[in-house]
N, C-alpha and C positions, 0 to 999 in steps of 0.2 A: 578675928578672921575665921576661927574654927566654928563660931556660932553661925556665921553667914553660910559656910559650906554645909553645915548641919541642917540649916533651914532649907536651903535650895535642893538638897539631894535626898533628904529623909522625910520631908513633910509633903503632904498633898498640895497645899498652896504654893510651896516652893517649886515643886515640879511644874505646876501651872504657870508660874512666873517664867521658868526656863522655856516652857513650850511656847508661850505667847511672845516672849522676847526673840526666840528663834524664828518664828513666823514674821515678826516685824523686821528683823535683820535681813531675812531672805527677800522680803518684799522690797525693801530699800535697795538692796543689791540688784535685784531684777529690774527695778525702775531705772537705775543708773546705767546698767548694761544695755537696756533697751534704747535709751537715749543715744548712747554711743553708736549702736548698730543702726539706728534710724539716720544718723548723720552720715554714716559710712555708705549705706545702700539707699540712695535717693530714689523715690518713686518716679519713674520715667513716664507715667501715663499709660494709656491704652496702646496695644500693639498696632502697628500699621498693617495694611493688607499684604505687604510683601514680606513681613516678618513671620518666622515660624518659631514656635516654642520647642522645648525639649521633647514634650510628649505629643506634639502634633504630627 
């Protein structure tokens, strides 16, 4: 186990592995959270003529 930590935190390829693993984990988490948000906030289509937005 000590060799694994030594590789990950003290060598250049190990730091690269940590970096790309972090990007992959962040990407997967963002994808999952986006799917949940998309289900929660459904697109209702274009606004009607009688509707006003917050900035209108």
